[in-house]
C-alpha positions as CSV (number, residue, x, y, z in Angstrom):
1,M,-4.7,-27.4,-7.7
2,A,-4.1,-29.2,-11.0
3,R,-6.6,-28.4,-13.7
4,R,-7.3,-30.3,-16.9
5,R,-6.0,-28.4,-20.0
6,G,-8.9,-26.9,-22.0
7,P,-9.1,-25.0,-25.3
8,S,-7.2,-21.8,-25.4
9,A,-8.9,-18.4,-25.3
10,R,-7.6,-17.7,-28.8
11,L,-9.2,-20.9,-30.2
12,R,-12.5,-20.2,-28.4
13,L,-12.5,-16.6,-29.8
14,T,-11.7,-18.0,-33.3
15,L,-14.5,-20.5,-33.2
16,S,-16.9,-17.9,-31.9
17,F,-15.9,-15.5,-34.7
18,A,-16.2,-18.2,-37.4
19,G,-19.5,-19.3,-36.0
20,V,-20.9,-15.7,-36.2
21,V,-19.7,-15.4,-39.8
22,V,-21.2,-18.7,-40.9
23,V,-24.5,-18.1,-39.1
24,T,-24.7,-14.7,-40.7
25,G,-24.1,-16.2,-44.1
26,A,-26.6,-18.9,-43.5
27,L,-29.3,-16.4,-42.6
28,L,-28.6,-14.4,-45.7
29,L,-29.0,-17.5,-47.8
30,A,-32.2,-18.4,-45.9
31,V,-33.6,-15.0,-46.7
32,V,-32.9,-15.6,-50.4
33,W,-34.5,-19.1,-50.2
34,L,-37.6,-18.0,-48.3
35,Y,-38.4,-14.6,-49.9
36,L,-37.0,-15.0,-53.5
37,L,-37.5,-18.6,-54.6
38,R,-41.0,-18.8,-53.4
39,Y,-42.0,-16.3,-56.1
40,V,-40.7,-18.7,-58.8
41,P,-43.4,-21.2,-59.9
42,R,-42.7,-24.9,-59.4
43,T,-43.6,-25.6,-63.0
44,V,-43.7,-23.3,-66.0
45,D,-45.2,-23.4,-69.5
46,S,-42.2,-24.3,-71.7
47,T,-44.1,-23.9,-75.1
48,S,-42.4,-20.6,-75.6
49,G,-38.9,-21.9,-74.9
50,F,-36.9,-22.9,-71.8
51,V,-38.0,-21.1,-68.6
52,P,-36.3,-22.3,-65.4
53,G,-38.5,-23.4,-62.6
54,R,-38.0,-23.6,-58.9
55,G,-36.3,-26.9,-59.1
56,D,-33.8,-25.7,-61.7
57,L,-32.9,-22.7,-59.5
58,V,-32.5,-24.9,-56.4
59,D,-30.2,-27.3,-58.3
60,A,-28.1,-24.3,-59.4
61,F,-28.2,-22.4,-56.1
62,A,-27.7,-25.1,-53.5
63,P,-24.1,-26.2,-54.4
64,R,-22.9,-22.6,-54.7
65,A,-24.6,-21.7,-51.4
66,A,-22.8,-24.7,-49.7
67,L,-19.5,-23.6,-51.3
68,A,-20.1,-20.0,-50.0
69,L,-20.7,-21.3,-46.5
70,V,-17.4,-23.3,-46.6
71,V,-15.6,-20.2,-47.9
72,L,-17.1,-18.2,-45.1
73,L,-16.1,-20.8,-42.5
74,V,-12.5,-20.8,-43.7
75,L,-12.3,-17.0,-43.8
76,G,-13.9,-16.8,-40.4
77,M,-11.4,-19.2,-38.9
78,V,-8.4,-17.5,-40.5
79,C,-9.5,-13.9,-39.8
80,G,-10.8,-14.9,-36.3
81,W,-7.4,-16.5,-35.5
82,L,-5.5,-13.4,-36.5
83,L,-7.8,-11.0,-34.8
84,A,-7.9,-13.1,-31.6
85,G,-4.1,-13.1,-31.5
86,R,-4.0,-9.4,-32.0
87,L,-6.6,-8.8,-29.3
88,L,-5.0,-11.2,-26.8
89,A,-1.4,-10.0,-27.3
90,P,-1.6,-7.7,-24.3
91,L,-2.8,-10.6,-22.1
92,D,0.3,-12.6,-23.2
93,R,2.5,-9.7,-22.1
94,L,0.6,-9.6,-18.8
95,A,1.1,-13.3,-18.3
96,E,4.8,-13.1,-19.0
97,A,5.1,-10.2,-16.6
98,A,3.3,-12.2,-13.9
99,R,5.6,-15.1,-14.5
100,L,8.7,-12.9,-14.1
101,V,7.3,-11.3,-11.0
102,G,6.6,-14.8,-9.6
103,Q,10.3,-15.6,-10.1
104,G,11.3,-12.5,-8.1
105,S,11.7,-9.9,-10.8
106,L,9.7,-7.1,-9.2
107,S,11.4,-4.5,-11.4
108,H,9.7,-5.8,-14.5
109,R,6.9,-3.7,-16.0
110,V,4.4,-4.4,-18.8
111,G,4.6,-0.9,-20.3
112,L,1.8,-1.2,-22.9
113,M,1.9,1.7,-25.4
114,G,-0.9,3.3,-27.4
115,R,-4.2,4.7,-26.7
116,S,-6.1,3.9,-23.5
117,D,-8.4,0.9,-23.6
118,E,-9.4,-1.9,-21.2
119,F,-6.2,-3.8,-21.7
120,R,-4.0,-0.8,-21.3
121,E,-5.9,0.2,-18.1
122,L,-5.4,-3.3,-16.8
123,A,-1.7,-3.2,-17.7
124,D,-1.3,0.2,-16.1
125,A,-3.0,-1.0,-12.9
126,F,-0.7,-4.1,-12.9
127,D,2.4,-1.8,-13.3
128,A,1.1,0.4,-10.5
129,M,0.6,-2.6,-8.3
130,L,4.1,-3.8,-9.0
131,T,5.5,-0.4,-8.1
132,T,3.7,-0.5,-4.8
133,V,4.7,-4.1,-4.1
134,E,8.4,-3.4,-5.0
135,A,8.5,-0.4,-2.7
136,Q,6.9,-2.4,0.2
137,V,9.2,-5.3,-0.3
138,E,12.3,-3.1,-0.4
139,S,11.0,-1.3,2.7
140,Q,10.5,-4.6,4.5
141,R,14.0,-5.8,3.5
142,R,15.5,-2.5,4.7
143,F,13.5,-2.7,7.9
144,A,14.6,-6.3,8.5
145,A,18.2,-5.4,8.0
146,D,18.0,-2.4,10.3
147,A,16.1,-4.4,12.9
148,S,18.6,-7.2,12.8
149,H,21.4,-4.7,13.2
150,E,19.7,-3.0,16.1
151,L,18.9,-6.2,17.9
152,R,22.4,-7.5,17.3
153,T,24.0,-4.6,19.2
154,P,22.6,-5.3,22.7
155,L,23.3,-9.0,22.3
156,A,26.9,-8.4,21.3
157,V,27.4,-6.0,24.2
158,T,25.9,-8.6,26.6
159,R,28.3,-11.3,25.3
160,T,31.2,-8.9,25.7
161,L,30.3,-8.1,29.3
162,L,29.9,-11.8,30.2
163,D,33.2,-12.6,28.6
164,V,35.0,-9.8,30.5
165,A,33.3,-11.0,33.8
166,R,34.4,-14.6,33.1
167,E,38.0,-13.5,32.5
168,D,38.1,-11.2,35.5
169,P,36.7,-12.9,38.6
170,S,37.4,-9.8,40.7
171,H,34.9,-7.8,38.6
172,D,32.1,-6.3,40.7
173,P,28.9,-8.4,40.1
174,S,26.6,-5.6,41.0
175,T,28.0,-3.4,38.2
176,L,27.6,-6.3,35.7
177,V,24.1,-7.0,36.7
178,E,23.2,-3.3,36.5
179,R,24.6,-2.9,33.0
180,L,23.0,-6.2,31.8
181,S,19.7,-5.1,33.2
182,A,19.9,-1.8,31.3
183,I,20.9,-3.6,28.0
184,N,18.1,-6.1,28.5
185,T,15.6,-3.4,29.1
186,R,16.6,-1.7,25.9
187,A,16.3,-4.9,23.9
188,V,12.9,-5.6,25.4
189,N,11.7,-2.1,24.5
190,L,13.1,-2.4,21.0
191,T,11.3,-5.8,20.5
192,E,8.0,-4.3,21.8
193,A,8.4,-1.4,19.5
194,L,8.9,-3.7,16.5
195,L,5.8,-5.7,17.4
196,L,3.8,-2.5,17.8
197,L,5.0,-1.2,14.4
198,S,4.1,-4.5,12.8
199,R,0.5,-4.4,14.3
200,A,0.1,-0.7,13.5
201,G,0.8,-1.3,9.8
202,H,-1.5,-4.3,9.4
203,Q,-4.3,-4.2,11.9
204,P,-7.3,-2.1,11.0
205,P,-8.2,0.4,13.8
206,T,-11.3,0.1,15.8
207,G,-14.1,2.6,15.2
208,E,-14.3,4.1,18.8
209,T,-14.7,7.8,19.3
210,V,-11.5,9.4,20.7
211,D,-10.7,13.0,21.8
212,L,-7.1,13.8,21.0
213,S,-7.0,16.5,23.6
214,L,-7.5,14.0,26.3
215,L,-4.8,11.7,24.9
216,A,-2.4,14.7,24.8
217,E,-3.1,15.4,28.5
218,E,-2.5,11.8,29.4
219,A,0.7,11.7,27.4
220,V,1.9,14.8,29.2
221,E,1.1,13.3,32.6
222,T,3.0,10.1,31.7
223,L,6.2,11.9,30.6
224,L,6.1,14.8,33.0
225,S,8.7,13.3,35.4
226,L,11.1,12.6,32.5
227,A,10.7,16.1,31.2
228,E,11.4,17.5,34.7
229,R,14.5,15.5,35.1
230,K,15.7,17.0,31.8
231,A,14.6,20.5,32.7
232,I,12.1,20.7,29.8
233,T,8.8,22.4,30.0
234,L,5.7,20.5,28.9
235,E,2.7,22.5,27.7
236,A,-0.6,21.1,26.5
237,A,-3.4,23.3,25.2
238,G,-6.0,23.3,22.5
239,D,-9.6,22.5,21.8
240,T,-11.5,19.2,21.7
241,A,-10.4,17.2,18.7
242,V,-12.7,14.2,18.2
243,T,-11.9,11.4,15.7
244,T,-12.5,7.7,15.4
245,G,-10.1,4.9,15.8
246,S,-8.2,2.8,18.3
247,P,-7.7,4.7,21.6
248,A,-4.6,2.6,22.5
249,L,-2.9,3.2,19.2
250,L,-3.7,6.9,19.1
251,L,-2.5,7.2,22.7
252,Q,0.7,5.6,21.5
253,V,0.9,8.3,18.8
254,A,0.6,11.2,21.4
255,T,3.0,9.5,23.8
256,N,5.7,8.8,21.1
257,L,5.5,12.4,19.8
258,V,5.9,13.9,23.3
259,H,8.6,11.4,24.1
260,N,10.6,12.2,21.0
261,G,10.2,15.9,21.8
262,V,11.6,15.3,25.3
263,V,14.5,13.0,24.5
264,H,15.6,14.8,21.4
265,N,15.4,18.3,22.9
266,L,18.2,20.7,23.7
267,P,21.2,19.3,25.5
268,S,21.7,20.6,29.1
269,S,24.7,22.7,27.9
270,R,22.4,24.9,25.8
271,Q,19.4,25.2,28.2
272,D,21.0,28.1,30.0
273,S,20.7,30.3,27.0
274,M,17.5,29.0,25.6
275,D,14.3,27.6,27.2
276,A,13.7,24.0,26.3
277,F,10.1,23.0,25.8
278,V,7.6,20.6,24.2
279,R,4.2,22.2,23.3
280,I,1.2,20.0,22.4
281,R,-1.8,21.6,20.6
282,T,-5.0,20.1,19.4
283,G,-7.8,21.5,17.3
284,V,-10.0,21.2,14.3
285,D,-9.0,22.1,10.8
286,G,-11.9,21.7,8.3
287,D,-12.7,18.0,7.9
288,H,-9.8,17.0,10.0
289,V,-8.6,17.2,13.6
290,V,-5.0,18.1,14.3
291,L,-2.5,17.1,16.9
292,E,0.6,19.2,16.8
293,V,3.8,18.8,18.8
294,E,6.4,21.5,18.7
295,S,9.7,21.0,20.4
296,T,13.0,22.8,20.7
297,G,16.2,21.0,19.8
298,E,19.2,20.8,17.5
299,E,19.0,22.0,13.9
300,V,17.7,19.3,11.6
301,P,18.9,19.5,8.0
302,S,16.1,19.7,5.5
303,E,17.3,16.7,3.6
304,L,16.9,14.5,6.7
305,L,13.3,15.5,7.4
306,S,11.8,13.0,4.9
307,T,13.8,10.2,6.4
308,L,12.8,10.7,10.1
309,T,9.7,8.5,9.7
310,E,11.8,5.6,8.6
311,P,12.7,3.0,11.2
312,F,15.9,3.6,13.2
313,R,16.4,7.1,11.8
314,R,17.0,9.8,14.4
315,G,18.7,12.5,12.4
316,A,22.4,13.2,11.8
317,A,23.4,14.2,15.2
318,R,21.0,12.0,17.2
319,L,22.3,8.5,16.2
320,H,24.6,8.3,19.2
321,D,22.4,9.7,21.9
322,D,22.2,7.9,25.2
323,H,18.5,8.5,25.7
324,G,17.7,4.8,25.2
325,G,15.2,5.3,22.4
326,T,14.6,2.6,19.7
327,G,14.5,4.8,16.7
328,L,11.0,3.6,15.9
329,G,9.0,6.5,17.5
330,L,8.1,8.4,14.4
331,A,7.9,5.2,12.3
332,I,5.2,3.9,14.6
333,V,3.4,7.2,14.6
334,D,3.5,7.3,10.8
335,A,2.1,3.7,10.5
336,V,-0.7,4.3,13.0
337,V,-1.7,7.6,11.4
338,R,-1.8,6.1,7.9
339,G,-3.8,3.2,9.3
340,H,-6.4,5.6,10.5
341,G,-6.6,7.4,7.2
342,G,-4.6,10.4,8.3
343,R,-1.4,12.2,7.4
344,L,1.8,12.9,9.3
345,D,3.8,16.1,8.5
346,V,7.3,16.7,9.9
347,A,8.8,20.2,9.5
348,A,11.9,21.9,10.9
349,R,11.3,24.5,13.6
350,P,13.0,27.9,13.1
351,G,15.8,28.0,15.6
352,G,16.1,24.3,16.0
353,G,13.8,21.4,16.8
354,L,10.7,20.0,15.0
355,V,7.1,20.7,14.4
356,V,5.2,17.4,14.0
357,R,1.6,17.6,12.9
358,V,-0.9,14.7,12.8
359,R,-4.1,15.2,10.7
360,L,-6.9,12.7,11.2
361,P,-10.4,12.7,9.6
362,R,-13.3,13.8,11.7
363,P,-16.2,11.4,12.4
364,R,-18.6,11.1,9.5
365,P,-22.1,12.8,9.9
366,G,-24.3,10.6,12.1
367,T,-21.5,9.2,14.2
368,T,-21.8,9.8,17.9
369,T,-19.1,12.0,19.4
370,D,-19.7,11.3,23.0
371,V,-16.3,10.9,24.6
372,P,-15.8,9.5,28.1
373,S,-14.1,12.0,30.4
374,A,-10.5,11.3,31.3
């Protein structure tokens, strides 16, 4: 929207400062006029020599008073201009930073020095906002690149299979259909996971009352057959853990954590010497409720723990598994938990595997905690 150019803030401050100075000077002169000159008689007896009367004093005072007002006006304009420039200098730096950011330079910072005041607080808040925006943009760029790479893989494999089938008419069609179906299923699952991750990061959760212990039981029931096929024991225990939020998203949290614990568990070659399990516990810890999933598995290096919640990260030895996962499980969990005002902690389990803990705030006092039975 185009706007008509108006006087600058510096000019308005200058005029305001000069106006205050002139009005103050005029008031002082008015005080002299009203309270001093009125004690001087209009006419005096001049028999004893020249004695100035009120008219004489007015004639002598008025021109000099006018000159004083002009001097005050000039000084007010000059000093006001200089002071306004000094006061508005931080805003000029903020405006320049905003222009650079608008041109794509998210790494630019205002960086005002000196003691804290309103302008420096504004500059610091602006710099903090830029830091957050830069991190989010970089995360989105990395996510888009990773997502493109992950989606390109099934499409490339599909094209390769079709090319091979076209060049080899004797190829078994049923085998081709089966492989294409598996690849298509993986691509659909990946797309749905990407959509869920996008919604989890931007949609505010609903304020329904949810019991995490019931969600944990439902997740165990859903994945029990998968765990049995992999000879992994699923255990769910704990107390009632009531929070508020979206039942669908929080169920996705529990399901993703249990699913990760199952598909990233011990390989079958090591299950003879060590029991493979996934344990889900719920409970209350102060002002928070806790959902903890402990699972056996391979050793996870400590330097990789902080990256496991990033999209498409599965750990060093898990990138080539054939479990069909999308690599978005913990990323979705992290987005949903943060959207509910909670925190996700991932720690290495002694002996191999992970301990993933979700902490969510308990309902505020006065909130009903009646939860429908599962």
